[in-house]
C-alpha positions as CSV (number, residue, x, y, z in Angstrom):
1,M,-86.9,-36.3,-4.7
2,S,-84.0,-34.8,-6.7
3,T,-84.4,-31.7,-8.8
4,R,-83.8,-33.6,-12.0
5,L,-86.3,-36.3,-11.2
6,T,-88.9,-33.7,-10.1
7,K,-88.5,-31.8,-13.4
8,I,-88.9,-35.1,-15.3
9,V,-92.1,-35.7,-13.5
10,L,-93.3,-32.1,-14.2
11,S,-92.3,-32.6,-17.9
12,I,-94.5,-35.7,-18.2
13,L,-97.3,-33.8,-16.4
14,S,-97.0,-30.9,-18.8
15,L,-97.1,-33.1,-21.9
16,T,-100.0,-35.0,-20.4
17,A,-101.9,-31.8,-19.8
18,V,-101.8,-31.0,-23.5
19,S,-102.5,-34.5,-24.8
20,A,-105.8,-35.2,-26.5
21,E,-106.2,-38.5,-24.9
22,L,-104.9,-37.7,-21.4
23,S,-106.0,-34.1,-21.0
24,A,-107.3,-32.9,-17.6
25,Q,-110.9,-33.3,-18.6
26,V,-110.8,-36.7,-20.2
27,V,-111.2,-39.6,-17.8
28,Q,-109.8,-43.1,-18.4
29,P,-112.5,-45.8,-17.9
30,G,-112.3,-47.5,-14.5
31,T,-109.9,-45.0,-12.9
32,Q,-112.4,-42.7,-11.1
33,T,-113.2,-43.3,-7.5
34,N,-116.6,-43.1,-5.7
35,G,-117.7,-40.1,-3.7
36,S,-116.3,-41.4,-0.4
37,Q,-112.7,-41.5,-1.8
38,S,-110.4,-39.0,-3.4
39,N,-112.0,-37.4,-6.4
40,N,-110.1,-34.2,-7.2
41,I,-111.6,-31.6,-9.6
42,V,-109.1,-30.8,-12.4
43,T,-109.1,-27.9,-14.8
44,A,-106.8,-26.2,-17.2
45,V,-104.7,-23.2,-16.1
46,P,-105.0,-23.8,-12.3
47,F,-102.4,-20.9,-11.8
48,L,-105.5,-18.6,-12.0
49,L,-106.6,-19.9,-8.6
50,I,-103.3,-18.9,-6.8
51,T,-103.7,-15.9,-4.6
52,P,-100.7,-13.7,-5.7
53,D,-100.7,-11.0,-3.1
54,A,-99.1,-11.3,0.4
55,R,-101.9,-9.7,2.3
56,A,-104.6,-12.2,1.4
57,G,-101.9,-14.9,1.4
58,S,-101.1,-14.3,5.0
59,M,-104.8,-14.4,6.0
60,G,-105.4,-18.0,4.8
61,E,-106.3,-16.8,1.3
62,A,-109.3,-14.9,2.7
63,G,-110.0,-11.5,1.3
64,V,-113.1,-11.2,-0.8
65,A,-114.8,-8.9,1.8
66,V,-111.8,-7.2,3.6
67,Q,-111.1,-3.5,3.2
68,P,-109.8,-2.8,-0.4
69,D,-106.3,-2.1,-1.7
70,A,-104.5,-2.0,-5.0
71,N,-104.5,-5.8,-5.2
72,S,-108.3,-6.1,-4.9
73,M,-108.9,-6.9,-8.5
74,N,-107.3,-10.4,-8.1
75,I,-109.8,-11.4,-5.5
76,N,-112.8,-9.0,-5.8
77,P,-112.7,-6.3,-8.5
78,S,-115.7,-4.5,-7.2
79,K,-113.8,-3.4,-4.1
80,L,-111.7,-1.0,-6.2
81,A,-114.6,1.4,-6.2
82,F,-114.0,2.1,-2.5
83,L,-110.4,3.0,-2.7
84,D,-109.7,6.5,-1.4
85,R,-106.6,7.3,-3.5
86,Q,-106.6,8.6,-7.1
87,Y,-104.3,6.0,-8.6
88,G,-101.8,3.3,-7.5
89,F,-100.1,0.1,-8.4
90,S,-98.7,-3.0,-6.8
91,V,-96.1,-5.7,-7.5
92,S,-96.2,-9.2,-6.0
93,Y,-93.8,-12.1,-6.3
94,S,-93.7,-15.6,-5.0
95,P,-91.3,-18.5,-5.5
96,W,-93.8,-21.3,-6.0
97,L,-93.4,-25.0,-4.9
98,K,-89.8,-24.1,-4.0
99,S,-89.5,-27.2,-1.8
100,L,-89.8,-29.3,-5.0
101,V,-88.2,-27.1,-7.7
102,P,-86.2,-23.9,-7.3
103,D,-87.2,-22.0,-10.4
104,I,-91.1,-22.0,-10.5
105,N,-92.3,-18.4,-9.9
106,L,-95.5,-16.4,-9.9
107,A,-95.4,-12.6,-10.5
108,Y,-98.3,-10.2,-10.4
109,L,-98.5,-6.6,-11.5
110,S,-101.7,-4.5,-11.0
111,G,-102.7,-0.9,-11.2
112,F,-105.9,1.3,-10.9
113,Y,-107.1,4.8,-11.7
114,K,-110.2,6.5,-10.4
115,V,-112.1,8.0,-13.3
116,D,-114.4,9.9,-10.9
117,D,-115.7,9.5,-7.3
118,R,-117.6,6.4,-8.1
119,S,-115.8,4.7,-11.0
120,V,-112.5,3.0,-11.2
121,I,-110.6,1.2,-14.0
122,G,-107.7,-1.1,-13.6
123,G,-105.4,-3.6,-15.2
124,S,-103.2,-6.5,-14.1
125,L,-100.8,-9.0,-15.5
126,R,-100.3,-12.5,-13.9
127,F,-97.2,-14.4,-15.1
128,F,-96.4,-18.0,-14.0
129,T,-93.3,-19.8,-15.2
130,L,-92.2,-23.4,-14.6
131,G,-88.5,-22.6,-15.1
132,E,-86.4,-24.7,-17.4
133,I,-87.7,-28.3,-17.9
134,Q,-86.1,-31.1,-19.8
135,Y,-89.0,-32.7,-21.7
136,V,-89.3,-36.5,-22.0
137,D,-91.9,-38.7,-23.6
138,A,-93.6,-41.8,-22.1
139,N,-90.5,-43.8,-23.3
140,Q,-88.1,-41.5,-21.5
141,Q,-86.8,-40.1,-24.8
142,D,-85.2,-36.7,-24.6
143,L,-87.4,-34.0,-26.2
144,G,-85.2,-31.0,-25.4
145,I,-85.3,-28.2,-22.8
146,Y,-88.0,-25.6,-22.7
147,S,-89.3,-23.0,-20.3
148,P,-93.1,-23.4,-20.2
149,N,-95.1,-20.4,-18.9
150,E,-98.6,-19.1,-18.6
151,F,-100.0,-15.6,-18.2
152,A,-103.3,-13.7,-17.9
153,F,-104.0,-10.1,-18.6
154,D,-107.0,-8.4,-17.0
155,F,-108.9,-5.2,-17.6
156,T,-111.2,-4.2,-14.7
157,Y,-114.0,-1.8,-14.2
158,A,-115.8,-1.1,-10.9
159,K,-118.5,1.3,-9.9
160,R,-119.9,2.4,-6.6
161,F,-123.7,2.8,-6.0
162,G,-124.4,4.9,-3.0
163,E,-122.1,4.7,0.0
164,S,-122.3,1.0,0.7
165,F,-122.5,-1.1,-2.5
166,S,-120.4,-1.6,-5.6
167,L,-120.2,-3.9,-8.6
168,G,-117.2,-4.9,-10.6
169,T,-116.2,-6.9,-13.6
170,A,-112.9,-8.0,-15.2
171,L,-112.2,-9.2,-18.8
172,R,-109.3,-11.6,-18.9
173,Y,-107.1,-13.0,-21.7
174,I,-105.3,-16.2,-20.9
175,R,-102.4,-17.9,-22.7
176,S,-100.9,-21.2,-21.5
177,N,-97.8,-22.3,-23.4
178,L,-96.7,-25.7,-21.9
179,S,-95.4,-27.8,-24.7
180,S,-93.4,-25.6,-27.3
181,G,-95.3,-27.4,-30.1
182,Q,-94.3,-30.9,-29.1
183,F,-95.9,-33.9,-30.9
184,T,-97.5,-36.2,-28.4
185,A,-100.2,-38.9,-28.3
186,G,-100.4,-38.6,-32.1
187,Q,-101.3,-34.9,-32.0
188,D,-99.5,-31.6,-32.7
189,T,-99.7,-29.5,-29.6
190,R,-99.9,-25.7,-29.3
191,A,-100.3,-23.0,-26.7
192,G,-103.8,-22.8,-25.3
193,S,-105.6,-19.5,-25.1
194,G,-109.0,-18.3,-23.9
195,L,-111.1,-15.4,-22.7
196,A,-112.9,-15.1,-19.4
197,V,-114.8,-12.6,-17.2
198,D,-115.3,-12.1,-13.5
199,I,-118.5,-10.8,-11.9
200,S,-118.3,-9.4,-8.4
201,A,-120.1,-7.3,-5.8
202,Y,-119.1,-5.7,-2.5
203,Y,-121.1,-4.3,0.4
204,K,-119.8,-2.4,3.5
205,K,-121.6,-0.6,6.3
206,P,-120.4,1.2,9.4
207,T,-122.1,-0.1,12.5
208,V,-121.6,-1.0,16.2
209,L,-120.7,-4.5,17.2
210,L,-120.1,-5.7,20.7
211,G,-120.1,-2.1,21.8
212,T,-117.4,-1.1,19.4
213,D,-117.4,0.9,16.2
214,A,-117.1,-1.5,13.4
215,I,-117.4,-1.9,9.6
216,V,-119.2,-5.1,8.4
217,S,-118.7,-6.1,4.8
218,G,-119.6,-8.9,2.4
219,G,-118.3,-9.8,-1.0
220,I,-118.8,-12.3,-3.8
221,N,-116.7,-13.0,-6.9
222,I,-117.5,-15.4,-9.7
223,S,-114.3,-15.7,-11.6
224,N,-112.9,-17.3,-14.8
225,I,-116.3,-17.7,-16.6
226,G,-115.1,-18.2,-20.1
227,T,-114.2,-20.3,-23.1
228,K,-112.6,-23.8,-22.8
229,I,-108.9,-24.1,-23.6
230,S,-107.5,-26.6,-26.1
231,Y,-103.8,-27.5,-26.4
232,I,-104.3,-29.6,-29.6
233,S,-104.0,-28.2,-33.1
234,G,-107.4,-28.3,-34.6
235,G,-109.2,-27.5,-31.4
236,G,-109.6,-31.0,-29.9
237,G,-109.4,-32.0,-26.3
238,K,-110.9,-28.8,-24.8
239,N,-110.6,-28.2,-21.1
240,F,-112.6,-26.1,-18.6
241,L,-111.2,-23.0,-17.1
242,P,-111.2,-23.0,-13.3
243,A,-114.5,-21.0,-12.9
244,N,-114.8,-20.4,-9.2
245,L,-117.3,-19.0,-6.7
246,K,-115.8,-17.1,-3.8
247,I,-118.2,-15.6,-1.2
248,G,-117.3,-14.2,2.2
249,G,-117.7,-11.7,5.0
250,A,-115.5,-9.6,7.2
251,S,-115.8,-7.4,10.3
252,T,-113.4,-4.6,11.1
253,F,-113.4,-3.4,14.7
254,L,-112.1,0.1,15.2
255,I,-111.0,-0.2,18.8
256,D,-109.5,3.3,19.1
257,D,-107.4,5.7,17.0
258,Y,-104.5,3.3,17.1
259,N,-105.8,-0.3,17.1
260,Q,-107.9,-2.0,14.5
261,F,-108.8,-5.7,14.1
262,T,-110.4,-7.5,11.0
263,F,-111.8,-11.0,11.0
264,A,-112.6,-12.6,7.6
265,L,-114.1,-15.8,6.4
266,D,-114.3,-17.0,2.7
267,L,-116.0,-20.0,1.1
268,N,-114.8,-21.2,-2.3
269,K,-116.2,-23.7,-4.8
270,L,-115.1,-24.6,-8.3
271,L,-117.9,-24.3,-10.9
272,V,-116.7,-27.1,-13.2
273,P,-117.9,-30.7,-13.6
274,T,-116.9,-33.3,-11.0
275,Q,-115.5,-36.4,-12.6
276,P,-118.0,-39.3,-12.5
277,V,-117.5,-42.9,-11.7
278,Y,-116.9,-45.3,-14.6
279,D,-117.2,-49.0,-14.9
280,N,-114.6,-51.1,-16.7
281,N,-116.4,-50.5,-20.0
282,G,-116.3,-46.8,-19.7
283,K,-119.9,-46.4,-18.8
284,I,-120.9,-43.8,-16.2
285,I,-122.4,-45.5,-13.1
286,A,-122.5,-42.5,-10.8
287,G,-122.3,-38.8,-11.5
288,K,-122.8,-37.0,-14.8
289,D,-121.0,-36.8,-18.1
290,P,-118.3,-34.0,-17.8
291,D,-118.3,-33.4,-21.5
292,R,-120.7,-30.5,-21.7
293,S,-121.0,-26.8,-22.3
294,V,-119.6,-24.1,-20.0
295,P,-123.0,-22.9,-18.8
296,S,-124.1,-26.5,-18.2
297,G,-120.8,-27.2,-16.4
298,I,-121.2,-24.1,-14.1
299,F,-124.9,-24.7,-13.1
300,G,-124.5,-28.4,-13.0
301,S,-121.4,-28.2,-10.7
302,F,-123.8,-27.9,-7.7
303,S,-125.4,-31.3,-8.3
304,D,-123.1,-33.5,-10.4
305,A,-120.9,-35.1,-7.7
306,P,-121.1,-38.9,-7.8
307,G,-121.2,-39.0,-4.0
308,G,-124.3,-36.8,-3.9
309,F,-124.9,-33.7,-1.6
310,S,-122.3,-34.8,1.0
311,E,-119.6,-34.8,-1.7
312,E,-120.8,-31.4,-3.0
313,L,-120.2,-30.0,0.5
314,R,-116.7,-31.4,0.5
315,E,-116.0,-29.4,-2.6
316,V,-116.3,-26.2,-0.6
317,N,-113.0,-25.1,0.9
318,V,-112.8,-22.6,3.8
319,A,-110.4,-19.7,4.3
320,A,-110.3,-17.7,7.5
321,G,-108.0,-14.9,8.5
322,I,-107.3,-12.1,11.0
323,E,-105.6,-8.8,10.6
324,Y,-104.4,-6.3,13.2
325,W,-103.3,-2.8,12.4
326,Y,-101.5,-0.5,14.8
327,N,-101.7,3.2,14.0
328,Q,-102.4,2.3,10.4
329,Q,-98.7,1.7,10.0
330,F,-97.9,-1.8,11.2
331,A,-100.0,-4.9,10.4
332,F,-99.8,-8.5,11.7
333,R,-101.9,-11.2,10.0
334,A,-102.6,-14.9,10.4
335,G,-105.0,-17.4,8.8
336,Y,-106.0,-21.0,8.1
337,F,-107.0,-22.7,4.8
338,Y,-108.9,-26.0,4.7
339,E,-109.7,-28.2,1.8
340,S,-111.3,-31.7,2.1
341,P,-108.8,-34.6,2.0
342,S,-110.8,-36.1,-0.9
343,K,-110.7,-32.9,-2.9
344,G,-107.0,-32.0,-2.8
345,D,-106.2,-31.9,0.9
346,R,-104.7,-28.5,1.1
347,R,-104.6,-27.6,4.8
348,Y,-102.2,-25.0,6.2
349,F,-101.7,-22.1,8.5
350,T,-100.4,-18.7,7.2
351,A,-98.8,-15.7,8.8
352,G,-97.5,-12.4,7.7
353,A,-96.9,-8.7,8.4
354,G,-97.1,-5.4,6.7
355,L,-95.6,-1.9,6.9
356,K,-97.3,1.3,5.6
357,Y,-95.4,4.5,5.2
358,N,-96.9,7.5,3.4
359,V,-97.7,6.2,-0.1
360,F,-95.8,3.0,0.2
361,N,-96.8,-0.4,1.6
362,I,-94.8,-3.6,1.9
363,D,-96.3,-7.0,2.8
364,F,-95.0,-10.5,3.1
365,S,-96.6,-13.8,4.0
366,Y,-95.4,-17.3,5.0
367,L,-97.2,-20.6,4.6
368,M,-96.9,-23.2,7.3
369,A,-97.6,-26.8,6.4
370,N,-96.1,-30.3,6.9
371,A,-93.1,-30.3,4.5
372,Q,-93.4,-34.1,4.1
373,K,-97.0,-33.9,2.9
374,S,-97.5,-30.5,1.3
375,P,-95.4,-29.1,-1.6
376,L,-96.7,-25.7,-0.6
377,A,-94.8,-25.7,2.7
378,N,-92.7,-22.7,3.4
379,T,-94.1,-20.7,0.5
380,L,-93.2,-17.0,0.7
381,R,-95.1,-14.1,-0.9
382,F,-94.0,-10.5,-1.2
383,T,-96.0,-7.4,-2.2
384,L,-95.1,-3.8,-2.8
385,L,-98.0,-1.2,-3.1
386,F,-97.9,2.4,-4.1
387,N,-100.9,4.8,-3.7
388,F,-101.0,8.3,-5.0
389,G,-103.3,11.3,-4.9
390,D,-105.1,12.8,-2.0
391,A,-106.9,10.4,0.4
392,K,-110.7,10.9,0.6
């Protein structure tokens, strides 16, 4: 597919995403499939689900329970309470979908400060740009060139209780500007905005496993709980944020003073309505009406799949990763991510490495997938971390 053709497709998709009649949460009668076939869950601002940092990116996107670093707020804010430095920051960058289009990018900046031995505050900025796109309407009429972008700004607070447990939360402002005020489907469009919160917890405990000193840990993060987003002037066509449940565990084996292994496993599930099955008259014949409140959408997401419990299980994706540190200076990582073919079909291996020197860390990751089937193939992520203050 040529770059120009790809951008035309993205243009149509961008305008479609902000159309009142064709928005992500509005289903056309007769188009939905049953539970045994493809039935993807769609939301607004899916860029919030992208893992920005290279460490988690190289471990198959797993990281809700691994040892914390300055990037922890993007995957589990509560882990910040266990950082041993006074303050620090990180910068991450990834050319996204570069096998399709060369100028889609994701940038992430985060920082933290320890208020006291148990409390940490932090902030982050996530910026996603689709590059320059030549907009066209359904009739292929030129609507001009625009650079759509989305960003999210977070404020985070985490507190440790005792030596093993912490809680954390993040308040998030989201802005998604995809259309530059284009007039489409009979409606004036606008940038969408919303507010969301994350609720997270983290537990870690030193122990002995398989005759080796180890640290076992568990984490949970319920993210993007917030208002719906509308791209239509007047507030019509509201879309769900990608509320997500991430839960996982990790075990770090302290082999000796020089060698350390971590094994991690995460489970993820979107907490938004699954699209039902419609007949030719637009009547729901399986599943539940997706047009409901945010609380109803979150709690109902565990039982609304038209294919029943078996489809609910297919909505859970799995991330697994391993990390090896030598002398706390050199890291090597690998992982695997699995998503059901009927729910998006993202399946890929990841690999990466890291270098730590004094207050400075550098990490990178590489995503390995079939280039003919996955637009994520050959994705690279880079992260720089800086930590300051005496280690405790």
